[in-house]
MMTF fields as JSON, N, C-alpha, C and O atoms, coordinates in Angstrom:
{
  "mmtfVersion": "1.0.0",
  "mmtfProducer": "UNKNOWN",
  "numBonds": 455,
  "numAtoms": 456,
  "numGroups": 114,
  "numChains": 1,
  "numModels": 1,
  "chainsPerModel": [1],
  "groupsPerChain": [114],
  "chainIdList": ["A"],
  "bondAtomList": [4, 2, 8, 6, 12, 10, 16, 14, 20, 18, 24, 22, 28, 26, 32, 30, 36, 34, 40, 38, 44, 42, 48, 46, 52, 50, 56, 54, 60, 58, 64, 62, 68, 66, 72, 70, 76, 74, 80, 78, 84, 82, 88, 86, 92, 90, 96, 94, 100, 98, 104, 102, 108, 106, 112, 110, 116, 114, 120, 118, 124, 122, 128, 126, 132, 130, 136, 134, 140, 138, 144, 142, 148, 146, 152, 150, 156, 154, 160, 158, 164, 162, 168, 166, 172, 170, 176, 174, 180, 178, 184, 182, 188, 186, 192, 190, 196, 194, 200, 198, 204, 202, 208, 206, 212, 210, 216, 214, 220, 218, 224, 222, 228, 226, 232, 230, 236, 234, 240, 238, 244, 242, 248, 246, 252, 250, 256, 254, 260, 258, 264, 262, 268, 266, 272, 270, 276, 274, 280, 278, 284, 282, 288, 286, 292, 290, 296, 294, 300, 298, 304, 302, 308, 306, 312, 310, 316, 314, 320, 318, 324, 322, 328, 326, 332, 330, 336, 334, 340, 338, 344, 342, 348, 346, 352, 350, 356, 354, 360, 358, 364, 362, 368, 366, 372, 370, 376, 374, 380, 378, 384, 382, 388, 386, 392, 390, 396, 394, 400, 398, 404, 402, 408, 406, 412, 410, 416, 414, 420, 418, 424, 422, 428, 426, 432, 430, 436, 434, 440, 438, 444, 442, 448, 446, 452, 450],
  "bondOrderList": [1, 1, 1, 1, 1, 1, 1, 1, 1, 1, 1, 1, 1, 1, 1, 1, 1, 1, 1, 1, 1, 1, 1, 1, 1, 1, 1, 1, 1, 1, 1, 1, 1, 1, 1, 1, 1, 1, 1, 1, 1, 1, 1, 1, 1, 1, 1, 1, 1, 1, 1, 1, 1, 1, 1, 1, 1, 1, 1, 1, 1, 1, 1, 1, 1, 1, 1, 1, 1, 1, 1, 1, 1, 1, 1, 1, 1, 1, 1, 1, 1, 1, 1, 1, 1, 1, 1, 1, 1, 1, 1, 1, 1, 1, 1, 1, 1, 1, 1, 1, 1, 1, 1, 1, 1, 1, 1, 1, 1, 1, 1, 1, 1],
  "groupList": [{"groupName": "UNK", "atomNameList": ["N", "CA", "C", "O"], "elementList": ["N", "C", "C", "O"], "formalChargeList": [0, 0, 0, 0], "bondAtomList": [1, 0, 2, 1, 3, 2], "bondOrderList": [1, 1, 2], "singleLetterCode": "X", "chemCompType": "L-PEPTIDE LINKING"}],
  "groupTypeList": [0, 0, 0, 0, 0, 0, 0, 0, 0, 0, 0, 0, 0, 0, 0, 0, 0, 0, 0, 0, 0, 0, 0, 0, 0, 0, 0, 0, 0, 0, 0, 0, 0, 0, 0, 0, 0, 0, 0, 0, 0, 0, 0, 0, 0, 0, 0, 0, 0, 0, 0, 0, 0, 0, 0, 0, 0, 0, 0, 0, 0, 0, 0, 0, 0, 0, 0, 0, 0, 0, 0, 0, 0, 0, 0, 0, 0, 0, 0, 0, 0, 0, 0, 0, 0, 0, 0, 0, 0, 0, 0, 0, 0, 0, 0, 0, 0, 0, 0, 0, 0, 0, 0, 0, 0, 0, 0, 0, 0, 0, 0, 0, 0, 0],
  "groupIdList": [1, 2, 3, 4, 5, 6, 7, 8, 9, 10, 11, 12, 13, 14, 15, 16, 17, 18, 19, 20, 21, 22, 23, 24, 25, 26, 27, 28, 29, 30, 31, 32, 33, 34, 35, 36, 37, 38, 39, 40, 41, 42, 43, 44, 45, 46, 47, 48, 49, 50, 51, 52, 53, 54, 55, 56, 57, 58, 59, 60, 61, 62, 63, 64, 65, 66, 67, 68, 69, 70, 71, 72, 73, 74, 75, 76, 77, 78, 79, 80, 81, 82, 83, 84, 85, 86, 87, 88, 89, 90, 91, 92, 93, 94, 95, 96, 97, 98, 99, 100, 101, 102, 103, 104, 105, 106, 107, 108, 109, 110, 111, 112, 113, 114],
  "secStructList": [7, 7, 2, 2, 2, 2, 2, 2, 2, 2, 2, 2, 2, 2, 2, 2, 2, 2, 2, 2, 2, 2, 2, 2, 2, 2, 2, 2, 2, 2, 2, 2, 2, 2, 2, 2, 2, 2, 2, 2, 7, 7, 1, 1, 3, 3, 3, 3, 3, 1, 7, 3, 3, 3, 3, 6, 6, 6, 6, 3, 3, 3, 3, 3, 3, 3, 3, 3, 3, 3, 1, 4, 4, 4, 6, 7, 6, 6, 7, 7, 7, 1, 7, 7, 3, 3, 3, 3, 3, 3, 3, 3, 3, 1, 7, 7, 2, 2, 2, 2, 2, 2, 1, 7, 7, 7, 7, 7, 1, 3, 3, 3, 3, 7],
  "xCoordList": [53.055, 52.613, 52.44, 52.027, 52.853, 52.679, 51.587, 50.581, 51.68, 50.096, 49.787, 48.942, 49.825, 49.32, 48.89, 47.716, 49.361, 48.47, 47.436, 46.56, 47.252, 46.432, 44.568, 43.377, 45.319, 44.278, 43.676, 42.535, 44.726, 44.198, 43.038, 42.044, 43.41, 42.128, 41.509, 40.65, 41.184, 40.332, 39.398, 38.353, 39.83, 39.14, 38.55, 37.361, 39.468, 38.407, 37.193, 36.035, 37.712, 36.621, 35.638, 34.517, 35.581, 34.273, 33.34, 32.11, 34.741, 33.796, 32.802, 31.631, 33.574, 32.814, 31.692, 30.59, 31.688, 30.356, 29.257, 28.142, 29.67, 28.327, 28.157, 27.178, 28.953, 28.426, 27.657, 26.579, 27.881, 27.612, 25.389, 24.379, 25.666, 24.58, 23.671, 22.516, 24.378, 23.518, 22.57, 21.347, 23.707, 22.425, 21.871, 20.91, 22.089, 20.85, 19.687, 18.68, 19.947, 18.73, 18.098, 17.034, 18.793, 17.916, 17.337, 16.121, 17.99, 16.54, 15.609, 14.619, 15.458, 14.863, 13.445, 12.307, 14.036, 13.202, 12.558, 11.372, 12.586, 12.506, 10.901, 9.712, 11.854, 10.551, 9.551, 8.541, 10.163, 8.777, 7.998, 6.844, 8.354, 7.551, 6.146, 5.27, 6.009, 4.963, 4.073, 2.909, 4.592, 3.436, 3.137, 2.04, 3.92, 3.713, 2.671, 1.726, 2.589, 1.607, -0.14, -1.184, 0.166, -0.816, -1.89, -3.049, -0.492, -1.48, -1.614, -2.393, -0.939, -1.03, -2.368, -2.586, -2.842, -3.776, -5.527, -6.401, -5.534, -7.018, -7.765, -8.938, -7.555, -8.494, -9.639, -9.732, -10.062, -11.324, -10.411, -10.79, -9.46, -8.646, -7.506, -6.761, -7.603, -5.758, -5.097, -5.407, -4.192, -2.996, -2.302, -2.26, -1.883, -0.924, 0.135, -0.141, 1.32, 1.789, 3.009, 3.521, 3.51, 4.655, 5.713, 6.185, 5.842, 7.677, 8.362, 8.195, 8.878, 9.207, 10.992, 11.527, 11.586, 12.795, 13.042, 12.337, 14.359, 14.482, 16.028, 16.904, 15.893, 17.941, 17.843, 17.03, 18.761, 18.952, 20.338, 20.683, 20.702, 21.755, 21.297, 21.355, 20.394, 19.378, 18.376, 17.826, 18.02, 16.477, 15.525, 15.175, 15.188, 14.102, 13.242, 13.737, 12.537, 11.689, 10.723, 9.667, 10.645, 9.779, 9.236, 9.733, 7.597, 7.231, 6.247, 5.714, 5.9, 5.911, 4.526, 4.193, 3.767, 2.165, 1.253, 1.012, 0.822, 0.508, -0.968, -1.36, -1.955, -3.586, -4.105, -3.492, -5.32, -5.846, -7.316, -7.981, -7.661, -9.258, -9.64, -8.97, -11.196, -11.656, -11.252, -10.741, -11.547, -11.485, -12.805, -12.586, -14.364, -15.519, -15.171, -15.461, -14.754, -14.915, -14.109, -14.388, -13.05, -12.289, -13.393, -13.195, -14.471, -15.184, -16.183, -16.669, -16.964, -18.208, -18.101, -18.039, -18.089, -17.792, -19.141, -18.737, -20.481, -21.184, -21.4, -22.368, -20.462, -20.45, -19.144, -18.167, -19.317, -18.552, -18.464, -18.031, -18.798, -18.633, -17.683, -17.344, -16.755, -15.656, -14.829, -15.213, -13.68, -12.767, -11.815, -11.669, -11.16, -10.628, -9.403, -9.671, -8.004, -7.11, -5.883, -5.628, -5.314, -4.333, -3.14, -3.327, -1.799, -0.565, 0.459, 0.859, 0.831, 1.995, 3.165, 3.94, 3.411, 4.508, 4.463, 3.989, 5.106, 5.452, 6.634, 7.529, 7.081, 8.434, 8.368, 7.865, 8.565, 9.285, 10.527, 11.516, 10.59, 11.984, 12.197, 11.282, 13.353, 14.21, 13.255, 12.905, 13.117, 12.337, 13.175, 14.383, 12.37, 13.425, 13.444, 12.472, 14.904, 15.49, 14.804, 13.868, 15.358, 14.813, 13.766, 13.546, 13.043, 11.325, 10.794, 9.873, 11.279, 10.467, 11.083, 10.856, 11.931, 13.083, 11.952, 11.525, 11.777, 11.566, 10.358, 9.953, 9.676, 8.256, 7.045, 5.909, 7.618, 7.101, 6.17, 4.971, 6.66, 6.003, 6.953, 8.176, 6.364, 6.967, 7.006, 6.016, 7.878, 8.054, 8.842, 9.81, 8.443, 9.105, 8.994, 7.993, 9.963, 10.023, 8.962, 7.876, 9.124, 8.557, 7.936, 8.343, 7.159, 6.255, 5.771, 4.823, 6.157, 6.292, 4.993, 5.145, 4.096, 2.771, 2.905, 2.863, 3.041, 3.139, 2.064, 2.121],
  "yCoordList": [-33.347, -32.663, -31.673, -31.412, -30.54, -28.722, -28.439, -28.898, -27.635, -26.567, -26.226, -27.1, -25.887, -25.876, -26.755, -26.606, -27.911, -29.211, -29.1, -29.014, -29.066, -29.42, -28.258, -28.566, -26.956, -26.295, -26.25, -25.795, -26.992, -27.532, -28.308, -28.124, -29.311, -30.635, -30.019, -29.619, -29.56, -28.636, -27.62, -27.226, -27.26, -26.194, -27.416, -27.484, -28.142, -29.422, -30.168, -30.163, -30.822, -31.405, -30.333, -30.842, -28.966, -28.369, -28.104, -28.105, -27.752, -27.458, -28.875, -28.774, -30.36, -31.287, -31.255, -30.926, -31.493, -30.841, -30.281, -30.504, -29.298, -28.186, -28.59, -28.128, -29.437, -30.284, -31.06, -31.001, -32.151, -33.019, -32.838, -33.489, -31.567, -31.553, -30.165, -29.798, -29.747, -29.07, -29.898, -29.834, -31.231, -31.885, -32.67, -33.241, -33.109, -34.159, -32.914, -33.079, -31.527, -30.873, -31.04, -31.646, -30.466, -30.448, -31.201, -31.049, -32.536, -33.61, -33.695, -34.272, -33.499, -33.305, -32.508, -32.95, -31.141, -30.094, -30.807, -30.54, -31.391, -31.724, -32.759, -32.603, -33.974, -34.594, -34.525, -35.202, -33.357, -33.25, -32.09, -32.412, -30.922, -30.241, -30.291, -29.452, -31.477, -32.016, -32.346, -31.959, -32.938, -33.506, -32.364, -32.356, -31.423, -30.357, -29.366, -28.948, -28.983, -28.117, -29.295, -28.999, -30.487, -31.614, -31.817, -32.045, -31.536, -31.728, -30.623, -30.639, -29.556, -28.382, -27.41, -26.246, -27.761, -27.353, -27.575, -28.318, -26.506, -26.699, -25.923, -25.776, -25.519, -24.956, -25.932, -27.15, -25.296, -26.791, -27.099, -27.796, -26.731, -26.873, -28.291, -28.545, -29.033, -29.553, -29.159, -28.813, -29.292, -28.296, -29.825, -30.853, -29.815, -30.851, -29.557, -28.388, -30.305, -29.563, -30.593, -31.361, -30.625, -31.258, -31.387, -32.102, -30.749, -30.435, -29.364, -28.174, -29.518, -28.445, -28.683, -29.665, -27.245, -27.08, -26.216, -25.209, -26.554, -25.908, -25.758, -26.495, -24.043, -24.298, -23.663, -22.741, -24.012, -23.495, -22.065, -21.045, -22.793, -21.102, -20.329, -19.662, -20.004, -19.014, -18.518, -17.454, -19.661, -20.177, -19.501, -18.342, -20.086, -20.036, -21.466, -22.58, -21.338, -22.216, -22.612, -22.014, -23.217, -22.977, -24.641, -25.625, -24.185, -25.194, -24.768, -23.661, -25.851, -26.148, -26.591, -27.139, -26.332, -26.798, -27.407, -28.579, -26.16, -26.261, -26.176, -25.395, -27.468, -27.333, -27.218, -27.678, -26.575, -26.658, -26.549, -25.575, -27.514, -28.116, -28.353, -28.774, -28.044, -28.538, -29.82, -30.777, -29.738, -30.812, -31.828, -33.024, -31.263, -32.062, -32.566, -33.76, -32.179, -32.391, -33.475, -33.969, -34.158, -35.373, -36.493, -37.552, -36.256, -37.025, -37.259, -38.388, -35.937, -35.961, -35.497, -34.296, -36.378, -36.148, -35.005, -33.931, -35.277, -34.017, -32.859, -32.107, -32.731, -31.702, -30.853, -31.53, -29.542, -28.835, -27.755, -26.929, -27.413, -25.823, -25.818, -26.791, -24.354, -24.173, -23.317, -22.909, -23.185, -22.288, -23.528, -24.469, -23.567, -24.618, -23.948, -23.261, -24.195, -23.416, -24.193, -25.371, -23.585, -23.943, -22.73, -21.654, -22.968, -22.447, -22.833, -23.988, -21.882, -22.216, -22.187, -23.138, -21.335, -21.821, -20.72, -19.609, -21.228, -20.633, -20.055, -20.899, -18.786, -18.835, -18.312, -17.199, -18.608, -18.398, -17.949, -18.661, -16.292, -16.196, -15.647, -15.31, -15.694, -16.091, -16.202, -15.428, -17.797, -18.354, -18.312, -18.088, -18.548, -18.655, -20.069, -20.794, -20.472, -22.049, -22.294, -23.044, -21.673, -21.717, -22.627, -23.838, -21.222, -21.982, -22.777, -23.341, -23.264, -24.723, -25.757, -26.714, -25.777, -27.088, -27.434, -28.528, -26.489, -26.26, -26.189, -26.631, -25.336, -25.365, -25.201, -24.75, -25.657, -26.12, -25.283, -25.557, -24.18, -22.958, -22.347, -22.447, -21.744, -21.46, -19.582, -19.098, -18.839, -17.699, -16.963, -17.507, -15.63, -15.694, -14.119, -13.563, -13.194, -11.563, -11.846, -11.275, -12.453, -12.326, -13.796, -14.911, -13.649, -14.653, -14.393, -13.608, -14.822, -14.308, -15.732, -16.945, -15.057, -16.421, -15.845, -14.648, -16.679, -17.14, -17.669, -18.126],
  "zCoordList": [8.074, 7.149, 7.536, 8.666, 6.271, 6.037, 6.233, 5.693, 7.046, 7.227, 5.842, 5.647, 5.254, 3.539, 3.18, 2.839, 3.042, 2.866, 3.027, 2.167, 4.928, 5.588, 5.339, 5.397, 5.074, 4.506, 3.551, 3.468, 2.105, 1.059, 0.858, 0.156, 1.703, 1.631, 2.467, 1.68, 3.484, 4.305, 3.641, 4.159, 2.544, 1.809, 0.448, 0.133, -0.097, -1.046, -0.436, -0.855, 0.664, 1.742, 1.894, 1.886, 2.039, 2.231, 1.109, 1.072, -0.302, -1.473, -1.749, -2.116, -1.474, -2.158, -0.903, -1.343, 0.437, 0.906, 0.602, 1.074, -0.459, -0.536, -1.794, -2.381, -2.446, -4.214, -3.942, -4.533, -2.904, -2.601, -1.83, -2.099, -0.834, -0.378, -1.365, -1.144, -2.18, -3.308, -3.837, -3.708, -4.87, -5.639, -4.739, -5.255, -3.13, -2.46, -2.553, -3.242, -1.717, -1.458, -2.803, -2.928, -3.894, -5.546, -5.645, -5.767, -5.641, -5.778, -4.612, -5.064, -3.692, -2.412, -3.082, -3.24, -3.4, -3.474, -4.797, -4.604, -5.761, -6.957, -6.692, -6.968, -5.914, -5.713, -4.677, -4.483, -3.932, -2.687, -3.481, -3.765, -3.862, -4.403, -5.086, -4.877, -6.013, -6.288, -5.099, -4.986, -4.409, -2.999, -2.152, -1.594, -1.973, -1.141, -2.265, -1.596, -3.424, -3.936, -3.811, -3.23, -4.54, -4.092, -2.218, -1.869, -1.535, -0.335, 0.393, 1.346, 0.104, 0.745, -0.365, -0.031, -1.114, -2.261, -1.742, -2.188, -0.549, 0.436, -0.611, -0.27, -1.468, -2.55, -3.626, -3.777, -3.968, -5.339, -6.404, -7.346, -6.355, -7.787, -7.754, -6.807, -8.943, -8.837, -9.959, -11.099, -9.384, -10.16, -10.932, -10.256, -12.122, -12.693, -13.541, -13.81, -13.777, -14.616, -15.223, -14.409, -16.715, -17.547, -16.738, -15.854, -17.16, -16.928, -15.414, -15.681, -14.34, -13.748, -13.195, -12.678, -13.597, -13.838, -12.511, -12.44, -10.924, -10.108, -10.477, -10.93, -9.932, -9.314, -8.578, -8.513, -7.689, -6.346, -6.54, -5.943, -7.666, -7.655, -7.504, -6.471, -8.854, -8.94, -8.557, -8.845, -7.59, -7.083, -7.792, -7.571, -8.481, -9.819, -10.058, -9.889, -10.275, -10.389, -11.638, -11.433, -12.613, -13.905, -13.506, -12.958, -14.295, -14.675, -15.696, -15.613, -16.949, -18.102, -17.814, -16.764, -18.769, -19.263, -18.066, -17.778, -17.457, -16.252, -16.82, -17.687, -15.925, -16.222, -14.962, -13.998, -14.829, -13.495, -13.519, -13.871, -13.158, -12.945, -11.932, -10.989, -11.958, -10.607, -9.946, -10.528, -8.605, -8.213, -8.379, -8.574, -8.289, -8.188, -9.74, -9.801, -10.769, -11.965, -12.21, -13.302, -11.523, -10.89, -10.896, -11.492, -10.272, -9.545, -10.004, -9.928, -10.805, -10.972, -12.736, -12.999, -13.707, -14.896, -15.64, -16.084, -15.716, -15.88, -14.998, -15.115, -14.097, -12.807, -14.18, -14.501, -14.762, -15.42, -15.087, -15.89, -13.933, -13.135, -12.54, -11.867, -12.648, -12.253, -13.349, -14.445, -12.768, -13.759, -14.271, -13.491, -15.557, -16.036, -16.915, -17.901, -16.487, -17.118, -17.864, -17.614, -18.594, -19.403, -19.222, -19.79, -18.338, -18.376, -19.398, -19.543, -20.047, -20.946, -20.173, -20.283, -19.467, -17.978, -17.202, -17.438, -16.079, -14.94, -14.487, -14.508, -14.018, -13.314, -11.769, -11.621, -11.265, -9.921, -9.725, -9.9, -9.211, -9.2, -7.368, -6.617, -7.112, -5.892, -4.288, -3.397, -4.643, -3.784, -2.299, -2.227, -1.236, 0.096, -0.043, -0.253, 0.123, -0.029, 1.594, 1.872, 2.259, 4.195, 4.099, 4.083, 4.023, 4.065, 3.566, 4.158, 1.854, 1.714, 1.823, 1.082, 2.709, 3.003, 4.438, 4.808, 4.836, 6.854, 7.469, 8.544, 6.299, 6.637, 5.656, 5.803, 4.767, 2.996, 2.889, 2.946, 2.724, 2.437, 1.35, 1.448, 0.366, -0.942, -1.151, -1.698, -0.812, -0.948, -1.967, -2.498, -2.301, -3.364, -3.819, -3.367, -4.747, -4.594, -5.906, -5.806, -6.796, -8.229, -9.096, -8.768, -9.951, -10.507, -11.932, -11.973, -13.02, -14.333, -14.889, -15.032, -15.023, -16.148, -17.529, -17.813, -18.204, -19.386, -19.942, -21.084]
}
């Protein structure tokens, strides 16, 4: 087998591996991020959202229709104290993929709230 054919096969294999890893990591983050948000949420508020889009290529996360309610209101329907909020969309720009994957922490350069 010629050397240039071996190099071509090696490059194709590497590209295929990168594509498969990108899809796998993207799926893992999509399913693990809600668990991280609710598990690591030590505040007195419960956070839900309707839709979330994660782009590893552009390192952005966008969540739509976010609702924030006090955890005490979930247990006691008469207790209405606390802050209730509805956010149209939240966009996180330039987040660190490594920290999200291995440390369960979300570090970002910018956050846009609409």
